[in-house]
N, C-alpha and C positions, 0 to 999 in steps of 0.2 A: 542311326544316323546319332552325331555326338550335337552336345546342346546347341555349339554357333550354326549349325548345320538345320537343328531344326526353327531352332530362332528365326532366320532366312529363309528359310521356306514358308510358314505365313507373311513375312515380308513381304515376300518375293508374288505370295500369290495376292493376294491386298493390292501391292500398287502395280499388278496385270490384269486387274481385273477389269470387265469394261460393262462391267453391269452393280449396280445393287443386286440384286440377283443371283450369280450372277458370284457374288463379294457373300452373301447373309447367306445361300445354302452349303457354300463349296468350304468354308473357312472355321479352322479350330485352332483353337489352344496350341500352343506348345506342348508337349509334353516334357517335362522336366523339372528335374528337380535340384541341382543347383548351378546359377549362371549368375556368375558377375559384370551387369551388362558392359560396365566401366574396363572393365579387365577382355570380356570376351567379344562381345562386338567393337568396340568405339578404337580400344588399344591395336589388334587387330586385325581389321575393315578397317574401317573409314581413317584410325589414327595413322592408315601407309599410304595415304595421298596426301600431293599437295592442295588440294581443290578448299576453298575456304569454308571453314565452321561458323566463324563472326565477322561482319561488318559493321563497324561501332559507330556510329558518332555519336558526338555530343552538339553542345550551343557552344563551345567554347572556339568550332571548328576545329576535332580533332574527328580525324577519319584512320582507320584503320582496320584491316583486313586482317585477322584471323585465321592459321590455315588447322586444319583436322592436326596435324602430325605437329604443326608448332603444339598446338593445344594440347596432344597427347602428352608433351616431353612437361610442358613445364605444370599441368596436372600430376606427373610422378614428380616432379621435384617438389609437390605440396605433400604429397602422399606422406614422402620420408622424410619431410618438417615435421607433421603430424604424428608421423610412426615413432621420430627421434623423441621426442615432445612427451610421448609414453600411451599416447591416445591408441587404441583398436579396439576389438569390436561390442557394436551398446554406448558405449561413451559420444552421449549425447549432443554434439556442435550447432547451439544459435548463429544465423548465420542474420545481422542485419546490415542490408549493405542495398547501396543502390544497382540501378541495372550499367555493373562498370564491367572491365572482362574477369576480375579476379572473380568471382562469382561462380566462374562457370574451371573456372581452374579447383574452385574448392569444392564445391557440387563432385564434379568427377574425383575428386583426392578421396573426399571423407569417403563414397563407394568405393573406392577399391582399399581402402583402410578399412570399410564396416564401422564406419560412425554414422551412425544417426545423424540428420540431418533435419534439424526443427528453423524454416526458412518467419523471418518477421520481418514485414510492415518499417520502415523507416518514417512510419507516421505516429507509428504506434507511442505514447506515452511512458515516461517512466517508472510508474506503475504498472499500466500492461507488460513490462521488459521484466518487472520485477517479477510478474505472475508466470510471465513463460520461467522465465530460469527456473524458478519451483516449481508449478505446476510439472515441469517440460522433465526437473530431476536432469540438470543440464551442465558438464563437463567445464567447458570449452565455451566464449563467444566472441565473434570476429567482428568490427564496425571498420567503420570508419572515420577520421578525421572530420566532417562536416556533422557525426553525431556521435560524436568523445562524452561530452557534457551534456546530453539526455542520460548518456548512459551509465556514465560518473556517477550518474546523480542516484541513480540502485542504491548503491549504500551500500549494504551489510554482506548481502545475497551474493556478489561479487567479490568477496571474500573467500568463501567454500568452492569458486572454482577452481580448476586445475591451471587451467590458463586462458590467457585475454590478447585477443591479437590485434593491432592493429593496424590498415591502411589509408597509406599517404601521410602519416608525420610517425614521430614518437613522441613519447609518454610516458612520466614515471608510472610503472607496474604496468605494462603493457610492451608487452614481444610484440617487433617490426615484422609487419609481414616477408619484407625483402628481404629476411633472412631465410626465405624458403627459395632464393636464385645459389644461394650457397649450397645446395645439394642435389645431388646425380639424379641428371632424366630417363633413368631407367629402373625401375620397379618393381620389386618378387612378391608375390603379398603369398602369405607361410598356408591364410586363411583361407577356403570354399565356402560363400554361401550359402545357405541352403535360398530355396527360394520363398522361404515362407520366414526369413530373417528381416526384421526390423531395419527401413532405408528412409522413410520419408514420417518427421511431425510435422500435421498440420493442426494448426487452430483453424476450428471453423469461426465464418462470420460475425455471427452472434447475431442474424436479422434478429431475432426470437428470443432470446434466454445468453445467459452466458455461453463464451467460446466452448466448444467443444475440439480437445484432443481427438487426433484423430489418427493411427496406423497405419502404413500403409511400406509394402513391402519392395524388393528385389523381383517381385516379380508383378507387383498388383499396379506399380509407376513405369520402372520403364518396357515393359512386357505390353503392361494391360493399355498404352497410350497407342497402342497399333493402329487399336478403333479411330484414333483419333486420327492420325497420322491419313487414315484413308480418310474419312468425314472430312477434311480440311482436303483432300482433292491433291499432297505434295507430291511431287516428284522430286526426282537425283537428281539436280541443280537451280533449284527456284532457289526462289531466292525470299522469304518465306517475313511477315513482320507481325509479329503477335505483340498489337498493347499489354503490357499489362505490367506490374509492379511485380518487382520478386520475389515479397510477399503472401503472394495469391499463389494457391493451388494452380491456375490456370497459366502462371508464367512458366511454371517446370512441364505441366504439362502439354504446352504450343511450341513457346520458345526452344523447350531442352528437348525431351523424350522429340514426338511428333517428327519435330525439322529433321533433328540427326537419326533417327529409323531412315526416314525418307533418302538420308544424302544429300540435304538439301542443304542452303549456306543460312544461320537464320541474321535478322538484320535486329540492331539493339540501338535506340535510339534511343541515348541520352538528355532527356529536357530538363532544364534547369527549372524550382518554382514551379506552378500552377500550367495542366495539357494546355494546348496551346495549340487549336484545329487547323490553323489557319498555316503553324508551320510546317506541323505532323503533315498534312497535306503538299506540302511545298518538299519534304522531300521522302515521299510514297512517291512523288511523279518523279525527284528529279535524277535518285537512285535506279530507277527501276523496280519497285516490288510489284512480285508475280502474285501474288498468294499474299491476304489480308485475314485475320482475325480480330476484332475486335467486341468491345461489350455496350450493348445498345446507349447506355447514356454514352459512351464517345461515337455512336453513328449518329446519336438526336446535337450534336455537337456540328459533331461534318455539313449535317444538312443544312447551320446557322452560316455554309459557306454556302459559296455557287461553285458545283461540284463540275460546270460545267467549261469550267477554266483554266483543268487544268488535262494536260496530255498523262495522262497511265499508261503504265504496262500489264496491270492487273489479270488475270484469269481466272480465278476464288479467290470469294470473298465471302465471308465467315461469321455468324456472330454465336456468344456466347455468356454465361458468368448467370444472363437471367432473364424475363423471358422478353420476344423483342417484339416487337408490337406491329402489324401489318398497313400502319401508316407509312411509318421506315421503311420498308422493304421496296412498298412505292414509290416512291421517292428517291431514293439509290436506284432503280434500275431506272428511272423517267431520266434522269441525269446524268449516268456512265454506262446503262446495258446491260447491267448483271445484276441481276439476282443476288439478292445476300439468302444462304442457306444456314439454317438456327439449329443450333449444337444443346443439346443440355445432357449435364450433370452437374457433378457435387463434386467438394472438396474430398469426396467420401466411395467419389467412382470415378473411373472415364466416359469416356463418351459412350455412353450407356443409349444416345434415342439421338437423330437426327435427321438432317434431310440430305441426302447421300448426292456426290459428285450423276451427274447426266438425268440426277429424279427430278421428276414439277417440281415445286417452289407455292406449296401451297398458304396463301399470310397470313398471317397468326401461327397456326403448326407448327409443333416444335418439330416433326418429322413421324420416324420411324425406327422400329426397333434396334436399332448398331447387331453388325455380327459377333458371334459370339455373345450375344447376350439376349437374353427369354424376360421378357416386360410384360407388364400386364395395369391395367388396371379389374381393381379389385375392391368389393362391398365390405360391411363389417365383419362378417366372418372371413375374410381373407379367401372367397371366391371369385375367378370372376365373372366382370358385368357382362359383358358380353358389347356390341355398338351406341355408339349414342347415349347409354349409360355412364352419369358420374358415377369416378370411387378414386382409389388413393391409388399414384403410383408405386409400384411395387415389382421387383427383380426378385427372377425365378435361382436360389443357392442351394436346390436339390430338387433333382438328384445331384445335379453338376454345375458347380459353381464358376464364372463368369472372373477371371479371373482380373479384370481391374476394379475391381471391387475389395475396401477396408475388410482387413482383417476384425480391426472393432475398435469401440470408440475406450479413450487407456483412462480418461474422462472426463466424464464421471464413469462408472463402468455399468452401474445401473442402467442408464439407456441403452445398451445392446439390450437387454430385454423385452424394448420395446419397439425396438428395429428391423430384430430379426424371431420375424415370428414362421413356427413353422419353414417352408419349404418356403419362404420369402423375405427380401432386408426391405421395408419401406421410408421409402426417401421423404416422407412427410410433406408430397405435395401432393395438389388431388386436378385431374386428366376426366376430359372424355376422349375415344376411342371409335372411330368412323371406321366402315366397311373395307376400307383403302389398307389399315393401321395406319390411318394417322394421328398424332394425340396433338390434344388442344388441349391446350395450358389452363388452369381456373386459377389457382393458387395455392399459393402455403396454408398446410389444411389451418392452422391458428391467426389467417390472412380472413379466408370468408368470415362474410357473417351475414343476420338473417333479417330481412324487412317486411314486417306485417310477412310475416310467412316464407318470404321471398328470400332462397341463396341469391347471395350479392357474391362479386368475383370485382376485386380491385383491380386485379390488371387488364379485365374486359371494358371496365370504365374510362381506364386509363387512359387505352388504345385510343376509344372513339374519343377520348377530348382532346385527343394529337393530332388529328384530324380540321383542330382549333390553328386558322392563324397565329391568334394573338400568342399561343402554349407554347413554351420550350418541353418544360415537364409536369408532373404531378403526378401527385399517392393521393388514393382515394382513400380513408378509415369507418366505423361505423361511427355516429354522434349521437348520444342519448339522445329519447324522443318519446316525449308522455305516451300520443299513443299508440307510435309504429315502432314499439322499444326503440328501435336503431334509424337512421338514416345516412344516405351519404355523405361523406363531405368529402370535397376535393381541394386538399391544398396545391395551390400555383404556380410554379414561374414560370413570368411573362419571357416573353423576348425582348430583347433588347430595346425595341422598339417601339415599345409601349409600355405605359405608365398604368397602376394603377392606382382606381378612379371606382367609381358610382355609375361613371359612363361605362370606362368597361368591363366591369362585371356585369353589367345592362346585359352589354353585346355575348356574354359570354355566355349566362341565362338563358337568353335568346336563341342562340346557336345549343345547348342544351336540350331547349324546347326540339330545336328541329331536328336530333340525330339521336335521342336512345333516350330506349324504353321510358313507359315514365313511376314506374316498380323501382327500376335503377338509378334515376334519375337524379346524379347531388345536387339536391336540399339548403347543402351551404358551402363559397367556395371559402375561401382566404388566399391573399396572391401574402406569396412567401420567398423572400433572397436566393433563401437555401435551403433543404429536405438533408435529416440527417443520414447520413450510412451510414456505413459500414467500410474499413480500407478497402475492401475491392470495390466498392460503389453498390453498391445492393440498398435499395431502402428500408429504412428500420421502421417499420407503421406499425411497431409495437411501442418507440417512442413518440410518434403523435399520437394513439391510441389515447395514453397516458396523458397528455397532455393536454386530449378532448375533452379526454371523462373530469379531467378538475377542473377544465373549464368550469366544464356543463353544472362541476357541483356549487361553484361559485356563483355560477346566475349571471357572469359579464359573458363581454363580445368580448374575443381575442382584437388584434390588433391589423386592419386593413379587410377584416371578415364583413360579408355581407351572407342576408337569406336571402334567398325564394323569396320572400316574402314582403321582403322590403319592396316587391317592383309589382306590385299587384294590375296595378294600372296598367 
């Protein structure tokens, strides 16, 4: 059996599995040594068809359908363009682009040439971009006209790049991407990448520390995302919309690899400015999207609208990127009749835990271990703790390592000793596993804290708070307390129909007393207009903790901050 046949056998098994039990017991990773997904699979299988690979729309009224065959030809032209510039195996390319068709051409072209890709968010500052160029040892940068000024402000590090490529305009010192159209649409690669060769480098979201550099390979992402494809429930011909910006690992997860592994169409909506939930919902309905993946932040925004007003064609809806509050699942199902299935993975992994098609949804649970993975909850000695007991989420890497796992942290290298311990990869998250094998998220190791010797999960409290009709979003952190050590404090974003006031605070404290057990009840709340987040939308509680500690050290009260004791009467 050759490499392509082995890949397709594993893929088709998951596509045709009729139950999770069948998929879990029968799936095995394809046994390959060399495989270039862009050439061996994309060009030889889907690239020979005229089916739509990308359905692109934007707020300027553009609608474009790009076939698999056209995308193959264009990526070949771009690959020849890169090769002509002197790029080859190991030359890292930094992509800072919006959700436009060219990013897909570049993704495939870089894979064909052997250039590792470093996707970056358009929201990065000039200093962030400089950090990525230096720590990522970048040889080439590709950006677009709207972002040129910010990139040029990086200054000196740009001078050491082999090439700078600009899309949509011409500028001194930059090559125009349109030059790629002058190259042939046939590409031949002299090198065969090993499955272990570097393909993607991601900078983590940095929720608790400086972003780390994660290394993925020609195996871990293209093939590793077979599990993501299965979790979403994708089928050939689906129109799949993954709400994600290109700098985020989830973009490659679902917009590229999961969708195209299934020979589905990837719906790309390139919106202008801030995310608009109403406009997005209109496009999902109008264009008859069949499968949808969105992070909890987006689902919360969707619920500010009346979902019953839309005529959807949705068959599967899923969520990943951060824990999903049970309240969201229940409210979405009530309005559209479909349960959101949650999935859990990291920048460092593909989909490792999830609620899969046909399974019972347990609101608040992450789901069960993915086919191809062995996942456990372990104690401080790295032994499985058994059902109902809290511990660290760990992926078994020996005697068999799952394909959908990073090879290492490039920077800082010492972090590898912390996460790869014995036969385990430690995710840094805490959970409990029930008797049916469902995992229940508790929190990041760094976010969980104690109050009067009770362990407090911020996520658990935030989920309870979302049941309040006045609250749109919240983040819970420990606030220093003389008697209890720490007490929970909730930073709260109110829904647009509510205003911050003592009366509102009293209503929320009354709700808290009715709903939440005394030991984990927030004793302090503060109304805010926004929460500090990473570029991928995850709450940076580390910033809120620092802010809170500084506030208490000064002995002052924050703006719009209320204490439960203010309302003793």
